[in-house]
Steps between C-alpha positions, in 0.01 A plus 500: 500500500811693391420842345655377175495118477680336213262449207507185287379618157357221286541561123407298196852540355805707575660694346278576203564775246128560450441575872712803570211642701546219752876538512486874562243442776725244667793741486280779634396288800864413572598866485218577744668266748307176442692177491379262228557144391371399156329167429450421131286226352705504179863555413584779254468438128622844382868520408521868589442684827402859569740707712237518775527123554866537592416764761254283690681340795242238598596132475297295251367149569347287225219249564455196274343628180356154432461250784606200291839665434594499869298215652731438800487867596125501487469166685727622781290814528180292525646274771616801704174690461248227578559517883451879506170622645429702185523200266145388567372850440683539169391155386138597557547827312678315215226240467233770486694678229566174313128421495445821305821488292620148425845571345866408522573861584302472820725214617808692394401804704455287812833324442679830457343630817618194693856558376478867589388416855769235545780717365366818662735799456670577831328768712232580238181597683269622223395374156422715201389363161545673168209392284176368647488181294778237536738686737211596728377136508843380616519789749147435629568130561831582673324753720234249599770250605720744689252760626728772355290785358509594133423787267474523124569715195259416217567622146320404178491146357491359850174687571317444178588135443417388858159375610297731719467239776877467523559875499239550776663240724846647462377855553335394823810319631761760400546790739479738206533499121621776269440522127620734228195604295160636593322227303688231693444687827126523448477131400688384810300730729178348368633153590629589848297476820706785642551761230733707722765233452525557123714796389580672170873564452642595161848356448649820374846530351848539648563838345868485600538226240289691248628857534355778288610481136704817435506451124220538246303237313519539124253684282487220243165485318545188291568688178869420472581138401858551623379609846184302587288556810605267780228310689596287797317256727618316809318193620500122506377329185189357668132522400399780740747743348315500166805505276309334219259795506788746498664330202173511309465872583853567376418319174204739451711815509497695170772414252641854506596469869850376575528321833702246695377294793711352782373235742676438828411190699505122488200275493340186362328677209812661351531247218134528408514879503799495270311272265199738512727797421627311194145416393403864532804602295653724768780275634772720349385796711513313832785416738448241773743565784394241754544585869718800587602638836364822642786721381463381142123546514546860622719570199235361264234724654716804449577417139139427400216725384198295612432228754218255416342219699177329385392333828194276500309259722621156395269203445579359846425832670866601535565871464743769606445718800683826426800404291812651657650550154237768428607684811867461401442626146295794622775595743723561196254735326424230246149525351306181581214315332319219677159348557212550745578187705524465878699783661638655183245786494604574859831616354418604141214740425422500128613822335645642821812300580479219246263333254267219612315276253267197541670162538490243221466780242779534242327777303464755786853411612634562150316835491652602832847399382460697179379804695810499721738424217385792290480749790830536691356793696221281633760244605693770682190627682371157603847384604554804719161454666571129555827578671339757727237244600755233580734723699221648706284190560699181431817532710558154652612653828134572571396133454793381716401743777145367481619139530730587789208668675275196448762260633581710803137571581431125497802416711399758764171320540654154509567338839 
């Protein structure tokens, strides 16, 4: 095998504003000399792009998002794949999976894999899946048909909303799997027959795009109605982000505190959150920006006084890993408040470089917000400590070097 075979990277969607950690990893691999081709299961829905997306050179191929939308394409793929030696093997694997998970999604994953195999990117000799749920299912089926090895990056929702039996099977068939939080790492290791093939790799941050803030954050303390404290949050309006909890916490702040809140991000719950803000009587203090690109987000961090994110474990088990936005905000010396969920305490230590409160708890969150609002010096100290932590331990070059080492170690062992 070539020392650096072309890698076909299978993604749920591309490009996506909420997945800058994936984009910067792809760019890092390209800069390390790896040739990539991107295979996406969904076309983009975001109207904006981050600058990093324009720097990635890899071609992008889109599989049918829904099989019924491109029936001829799927049928041709089936006809061409049936004679292949690997078709019987993948059919057996598919039927075993289907017996445990009777769903339309299962058929869709097989159909997408058939199209991927039939329209295989020229010269690609390795498969890598981002997310261990749907993208890894498509990748796994394609690997079974072609015999081409695969590896995987697992993140958050994909780990915690997948069945253990399915995770175990994928972990055993992938050459290795990396994940970005210690809780996810320990869970996957427990499910793997060979624990040496599961690795912990924090995403880190491209610090060239988030250079040190040379200015100073304000010393607002909420006393001046003409100069209110600015609180910002970046995240999709989805259940796991806990924005309903954050809005309730904001509504509990004492009447003598003057504040404004800015939300950056799109999402299905935006309308409901706006209605909740109106019900709580705080809608006049909130600005909903929708999705912004990375440069605009950086400016919002620098103009704010506090970053807040009330992450939770959603009813379906979905949760964040280590939200990249907390790393971004910390890199700008912005004091952060978040919750003790998943990998967040791996970045923020309560009272040392941020404030950490229990999830689903508006009252402690409101108390933490009030504490930071009234104490600009505490914000300065926590923000400075947060930046030091990020710049010493969360540089994305380290995670890219780790991935490059894993790929190249595997390729040296491959025939």
